[in-house]
N, C-alpha and C positions, 0 to 999 in steps of 0.2 A: 655751457650752462650748468649750474650746480644742481644735479639731480642724483637720486640714489637708486639705481637699478630700474628695471622695467616694472610697470604696474602688474602685468600678467604674472611675472615670476613671484612677486611678493604675495599676490593673492593665492596662487597655487600653493605656496609654502605654508600659508596659514590654514587653509581649509582642508577638511577631511574628504578624501576621495571615496571612502567606503560609505556610500549613500544608500541606505536600506530603509525598508518600511518602518523598522523600529525606531528610526531617527525622527519620525513624524510624531509630534506631540499633539494630542487631542485635548482641547479645552472644553468643548461642549458640542452638542449635536446641532444639526441644521434645523432651525425653527423660525417661523414667522417672516422669512424673507419675502415670500410672495405676498403675505398680508400687509407688510409694512416695508416695501422696497426703499422708500425714502430714507429709512434709518441706515441703510447700507450703501446706497449710491446717490443719495441726495435728492434726486428727482427722477421721474419717469419720462422726462422730455429728452431732447437730443443730447444734453449733457450726460444724463444717466445712461443712455444708450452707449455712448462712447466710453463711459466709465467701466462698463463690464468688459469692453475690449481692452482697455488699459490694464485691467487686472490680469488678463491672460498674457498680454505683452510684457508686463512687468516681471512676471514669473520667468519668462524666457530671457529677458535682459539680465535679471539677477544671475541666472545660470551661466550665461556667457561672460558677464562682467566679472564673475569670480574665477574666471580662467578655465572653465570647463567646455568652452566652445568659442566660436568667433562670429557666428552668423545667426540672425533672426530674420524670418521672412513673414510678411503679412500679405494676404491676398483677399480682395473683396470680390465675392461671387454673386451670381444672380440670387434673387429672392432675399436680399439683405443678409446673406450668409458671410461670415468671416472665417478665415483660416490663418492660424499662427503656428509657425514651425521654428525650431531651433536645432542646433547640432550639439546640444549639451549631453549630459549623461543619460537623460531619459528618466522619467518619473519611476520610482521604485515599483516593481511588479510583484515582489514577494509579499507574503501574508503579514499583516500587522499583528504583533504578538498579543495584543489585548483584544482587538476587534475581530480578528480572524477573517478579515477581508483584505483584498489586495491594496497596496499603497495607492494605486490609481483611484480606487473606489473611495478610499479614505479622503484623499485630497478633494474629490469632487462631490462628496456627499456629507462631509462633516465640517460644520462651521468652526472657525478658529483651529484649523488643522494645518500644520505645515512644519517643515524642517527649519524654518527661519527663527523659531523660538529657541532653537539649540544652536549656539554660536559655533559649534564644531563643524557645521555643514556649510554655512555661508558667512564669510568674513564680513560682508556688508550686504545689506538688503534694503530696497525701497519698500517692498511689501512686508511690513512688519506685523500686520494684524492677522494674516493667515486666513482671511475671509474670501479672498478674490476668486479663486477657482470655483468654490462651492456656490458663491453668490451668482456668478455668471451662469453656472449650471441651473440654479434655481429659477433664474429669470429668462431661461431659453426654452424655446419649443422643443429643441433637441440639441444634443451635444455629443460629439464623437471624439475619442482620444486614441491616437496611435502612438505607441512607444517603441522606439528602436533601441534595444539594450542587449548587451552580451550576445550579439549575433542573431537575435531573434526579433521578430515583429509581433507586437501584441495590440489588441484593439478592445476597447470598452465603449459601450453606447448607453446614453442616458436620454430620458425624455420627460415631459411634463404633461401626462394625459389627464383628461377630465374623467373622473370616476364618481358616479353617483351624485353628479351636480357639483362636485368639488374638484379643484385642480390639485393633483399630487405633483409636487415640484421636484424636478431633478432626480427622479428615481432611476434605478438601474434597469435598463431595457435588455442589454446583453452584458453579462459579467465579463471581466477581462479574459480574453481568449487568445491563445497562440495562433497567429495567422500564418507564419512562415519564417523564413530566414532572411537576414539582411546584413550587409556589411556596414550600413550606416548606423549612426547613433543620434539620439535626441528624441524630442516629443513634438507631436502635431495635434493641435486642438482646433476642431471645426465646429462652429455652432451657429444657430439661427436664433436671434433675439425674439422673444415671444411678443407677437402683435397684441396679445391680450394685456400686455403690460405697457408696451411702448407705442402702440397704435401704428401709424404710418411713418414714424420717424425712420430716416435712412442714414447710413454711415456716410460721412463727408470725407472725401479723399483729401481735400485741402486741410481739414482739421487734423486728420491722422498724419499727413505729411509734415505739418508744422511741429507736431509733437515728436515724431520720429527724428526729425532733423536735430531737435534739441537733445534728445536722448543720445544720438550718435556723437554729438559734440562733447557731451559729458562723459562718455565712455570711449576714450580714445582708441581707435584701431578696430573696434567692432564694426561689422557690416550689417546694415539693416536694409532690406529690400522691400519695396511696397509696390504692389501691382493692382490696378483696377481692371478686373476681368468682367465686370457687369456690362450688360447691354445698356445703351443710352436711356431707354425707357425705364430702366430700373435704377437710374441714377449714375450710370457708368460714365466715366470721363475718357477712358482709354489711356490714362496716364500711367506711367511707371517711373519710379525713382530708386536710386541706390544712394544711401547715406553712409559715408565712411570718411572720417576725418583723422588723418595721422597726427595733426597738430592739436587735436582736442580743443580745449577751451581757448587756446590762443587763436585758432581758426575761428572760433565762435565770436570772439571780440572783434576780429576783423570783419566778420559777416555783419555784426550789429552796427559797425561803423561805416558800412557802405553808404555813400551819399553824404558823409560828413568829411570835413577837412581835418586830417589828423596831424598832430605835431611831430610825430616820428613814425616811420614806416612799420617797424617791427614791434609787436606788443612785448611788454616785459612779462616773462613767464617764469614762475618758480614753482617747484613742488618739493614736498618733503614727506617722508614716511617713517613711522614708528610702528612697533607691533600693534596691530588692530587699529591703526589710525593713519589716515592720509589726508593731506591738504594740498591743493593746487590753486594757484592764483594767476590770472592774466589781466593786465591792465594796459590801456592805451588812451592817451589824452587827445581831445579834439580842440578846435578853436571855439567850441560852444561854451555854455555857462552852466548848464544843469549837470549834476552828477548822476550816474546811473550804475548802481551796484546790483548785480543779480547773483544770489547765493543759493546753494543747493546742499542738501545733506543726503547722501546715498541716492543721488539723482532726483530727489524730491525738492521742488522749488520751495524756498522759505521766503515768501513774499514779504513777511513782516520782520525779516532779519533774525537777530538772535546773537548768542554769545560768539559765534564764529565771525559775524560781521563786525562786532565790537572789537575783537582781537585784531582783525584785519585793518580796521581804521587806525587803531593805536599804532600798529606796526608801520603803516604808511607815514603817519605824522612823525614818528620818531626817526625813521630812516632818512627821510628827505630833509628834515631839519638838521640832522647830523651831517648829511652830505653838504648842505649849504654852508655849515660852519667850517667843515674841514677844507672846503674849496674857497673859503673867504668870500662867498657870495653874500652871506649874512655877516655883517660886521659885529664887532664885540658888543657895541652898545645897542644894537637892534634887537628887538624882542623876537622870540620864535614865532613862526607862522602858525596859524591854526590848521587843524585837520581839514576844515571845509575849504581852505585856500588850496591845499594840495589836491582836493577832490573836484575842484571846479573843472568842468568839461571832461571828467574822467568816465570812461566806460570800463567796468571791471566785472569779471566773473570769478567767484570763489566757490570751490566745491570741496566738501569735506566728506570723507568716508570713514565710518566708525561703527562701533557696536554700542548697544544699550542707549539708543537715542531717546532723549526726552523732549518730545515736541510739546509745545504749549498750545492748547486749544484743539478742537476737533478737526480743524482744517490742516493741521501740521504746518501752520504758517510761521512759527517762530521756534528756533532752537533754544532750549532752556538749560542744557548741560553747563554748569558753571566752570567745570574744569577745562572746557574747550577754549575759552577766551585766552588765558595765559599760554596755552599750548600753541594756538594759532599765532598769537602775537610773537612769541619767541621764534617759532620755526620760520614764519614768513619774514620777519625782520632779519634773521640770520642769512637766509638765502637771498633776499632782495639786496641786502647790503653788499654781499659778494658779487651779485650780478652787475650792479651799477658801477662797481669799481673796475669792471672790465672795459677795455678800450671801446668795444663796439657799442656799449650801452651808456657810457658816461655822458655822451652828448644828449641822449634822451633824458637823463636825469637833470641835466642843466636846463633843458627846455621846460621840464616839469616845474622846477624851482622858479624859473623866470615867469611862467604863467601864474604860479601861486603868488608871487610878489605883486603882480598886476591885480590878481584877485583880492589881495589884502587891501590894496589902495581903493579898489571899487567897494569893498566891504565897508571900509571906514566912511567913504563918501555916502554909501547907501544908509549907513547907520545914522549919519548926521541928517540925511534927508528924512529918515523915518522919525528921528527925534523931533525934528521941526514939525512934521506932519502930526505927530502925536500931541505935541503941545497945542497946535492949532485946533485939533479935534477936541481937546479938553476944554478949550476956551469957547468954541462956538459951533463945533460939528460941521464945518464948512463943506466937508467931503460929501455929506449926505443931504444937505438942505436942498429941497426941491426935487430930490431924486427918489430916495427910499420912502415908501409909504409903509411905516412900521405897523406891526400888530399890537394890540393892546395887552395881550397875554404875555407873561414873562416866563412861561414854562417851556424851556428850550426843547424838552423831550417831545413836545407835540407841535411846536411852531414850524411853519413852512415859509420858505422864501422862494417866490417865483421871479426868476430873471427873465424878463419879457422883452421881445424884440420890438423896439419902436414905441413912440409916444402914443400912437393911436391905439395899439393893442394894450399898452400900459394903462391907458385911460379906461378901457373896457374892463380890464382885469381889476383895477382899483374899485370900480363900481360893483363888479360881480363877486368879489371875495367875501369871505367871512373874516372881518377885521379882528376878531378875537384871537385868531391863531395864524392868519395868512398875511404875509408882508409881500409887497410888490416893488421890484426894482427894475424900472424900464431902462433899456440901453438906448442911448441917443446916437450911437454909431457903432461900427464894428470894433470889437476889442482888438488889442494888439496881438499879433502872432508872436508869442513869447519864445517860440522855437528859434527865432532869428535875432533876439534882442538881449542886451545885457541887463542886469538887475536894475541899474539906475533908470534906464529907459522904461522898464516895466513899471516901476514904482511911479514914474512920472505920467504914465498913461491914465487918463481920467476914468475910463470905464473900468480898468483893472483895479485901480486904487479904490474906487467906490465899492467894488465887490469885496476887496480885502477888508475894508472898514465895516461893511455890513455884516460879514460873517464873524469877525472878531477873533479869528484864530491866529492871525499873522500868516506868514509863509515860511517855507523852508529856508534856512535850517532851524528857525525858531518857531515853527508851526506847533500849536498846542490845541489838540482836538477838544480838550476839556473846556475851552473857551467858546466853543461853537454855539451860536445863538439860535440855530434852527436845526431841527432833526432832519428835515428834508430840504434839499436845495434843488429846485425844479427848473430846468431850462425849458422855456416855452417860446418856440420860434415857429415861423411859418413853414409849411411843407413845400418849400421851393428851394432853389439853389442858394439864395441869400440866407435863408433859414438854416440850411444844412451847413453853410460856411460858418455861420455864427456858432452853431453847436460844436463844430470841429475846433474853432478857436477857443471856446470856453473849456472844452474837454482837454485840449492841449495844455491850457493853463493849469487846470486842476491836476492833471497827471504829473506835470513837471514840478509844481510848487505846493500843491495841497493833496498829494496822492492818498493820504490817509482818509480824506473825505470819501474817496471812491472805495478803498479797500474795506472800510467799515460801513459801506452801504448807504451813504447820505446823499448821493447824487442821482438824480432822476431826469428822464426826458418826458416832458408832457406830451400827450398824444391827442391833439385836437382832431375832430372828425374831418374827413376830406369831402364828404358828401352829405347833403340833406335831401330827403325825399318826403313829399307831402301829397297826401290824397285826402281831400276834404279836411276833416279835423285831425286826421292821423299824421303825425310827424315822426320820422325815424332818421337816425344819423348812422353813417357808416364810416369805418376807419380805414378800410382798404378796399381794393378792387374786387377781391373775392367775395367779401360781405356785400358789396354793392350788387354784384350779379345775382346773389341769392335774394336780395331785397327787390330787385326788378321783377323776379319771378313771382314773389309774394304780393307786391303792391300793384303790379300790372303796368301796362304801357301808358296809361293816362296820368300816372303820378308825375308831379313836377319834380325835376331834379336840379339841385343847385350844387355847383362845385365851389368850395371855399378856396379862394386864392390866397387869403391871409387872415390872420387873427383879427385884424382891424375890421373885417367884414361882419364879424359876429357881434351881436348886441350883448350887453352884460348878462341877460338871462340865458341866452344860448351858451355863452362861455362858461357860466357857472354849471349849467345842467350837463354839459358834455365834457368839460375839461378840468374844472376846479373842484367840483363837489366830490368829496372822498367816497361817497356812497355809490357814485356812478361813473367816475372818471377812469381812464386807463393810464397808468404810468409805467414807463420802462426803467427799471433800475440799471444803472451803469455798473458793471463789474469788470474785474481784471482776472481772466483765467490764466494768462501767461504774460507776466510783466515784460519779459524780454521781447516777446512777439509784439506786444503793444508799443513798446519803445521803438522797435524797428518800423512798425506801421506809421507811427507819428513822424519819424525821421523822413520816411519816403514821401508822405503826403504833405507835410508842413515844412520840410527843410528846404535848403537852397538848390539841391540838385534836381533840375527840371527834367533831365534825361531819364533818371531812375523813376521819377513820378510818371512821366509819359509812358514808360514801359509798363508800369503797374496798371495804369488806367486802361491801356490797350489789352492787357491780359485779363482784367476782371470786369470791365464795364460792359453792360448790355446795351449795345448801340442799336439793337433791333426792336427795343420795346417802344410801343406806340400807345398812347392813351386813346381809347376808343369810346369814351363816354360821350353821350349827347346831352347838351345842356338845354333845358327848357326855360324860357324867360317868363 
């Protein structure tokens, strides 16, 4: 396989081993983190709680990924305490030349302080903003740092005490102190997130494990251990895992394709390195129809793609068209196949490591560096062309081209079907007659579309809505499971085609978010098994063919109440069991309790008051935190492999839950 040296050797050759406090660049002091934590971690909910853990883990991963160690360890302890260790160089302990405090104290008390601003210390880094350690410290009740460096063990302690009615965040409790001698090296950070910030939120083992698995795939050869040492009452699971993948992203692609039928057993893997730039790509095709590309820059997921993805796609198209020509699969008079043809059923992971990264947007969702596109296209095309010329991989390339030719035929058939449907819609709008109850307003930025389960609920919703901005689309049957269907069958499905027509955006690869007719697309289904299945089917469709609807925050789940309690003239609604229990205490035993079995049981006034009125309703926005993990979950739950699905259900389902409410007639 055409590769150039080991990643560890290259990284060590580029980075500077002389890592001292003077290498840390201080941009500004630590201010306002406690007052406005959302500015730094997004939320003080469970996502924010894990964010402050990621910041510490990312620092350790950057250290070992740059060749200064090979192991990162995470432990979950009682009282929601987390401990992160690595065997890197250890945080600098000498005095900072300007601030006259230890490097450890600089890192944990100064916002925007870190050696990652200086390219001499880290060849590549995911933590580019330098706020991580200090923000974690600021939002912790206490934090302790142990540094093993130059044969010595040092410790510094920080805390956030309340003084004079105000909380002083992340101040030094014990300055860096020499504890003793050690033969080990590296750093250990132990901290307790502050309940005054995060409330009762707890670290989730499964959330952390999912993230660490991905990080280990992206950093080939490093070992990440995760242990849950908490007691069960504190959220403990007793689980422990070790993540280490010698095959890196090639193993990752095979993991993502578990449960799918692949066209060839071994993923196509290529990598290339230049000074201060690395690219690696792994691809494997399945017999499915959707393309799934997962890209990363310095281990940061770029869910919105960017110049590296554009270069990769161009390389794929060029290389396989050239292969088809050279091997006389495409005849002289036949036109080249399109990129989307070669990407049908493809699962790919592309990872780039580079300096001076320019991310577009606050979420780092898209790579903007223009010089990356031609660089990735050239390097990937050169390596991939050499790879598929080899005997062991030529047959894989032939299968890819054969599938692409089939995709081209399907694309032409689908295009003809869409053209016919488009003409019909222009003439008489047959797709939507009798189905969509449109709104009178034409301002897409405030309009809402409720996709409602069944005609009965649809009738109530039509009566309940504010027709000036709310449209109703009842489903008369379950939508198609698009995970198992070709595009022609998807377009022929009445429920799916109606949704496509109502939204106005088209579907991938011609999806255009600027044509969206509704700012909010709200799935409104019963709180039962059928309703859950309909939600799953619709979310699968949106994820596969309209993913930008989700990534840009347009998809919501409506949350109708589960219970109604009435005592004389007082009526209250409850949306979960915990709220119901509190309501029982407040309203007493004599209150009448009704359990709503479906939306059709609610009259229009109740539906408006509880579920559709923007002033009082509860909506859950659908988001994608990890596109690769979401893809894996959909494949397991909606794909063809029932054995994998059964294993997943037995692992995660709660078979012991019993509804214990009593219904008064």
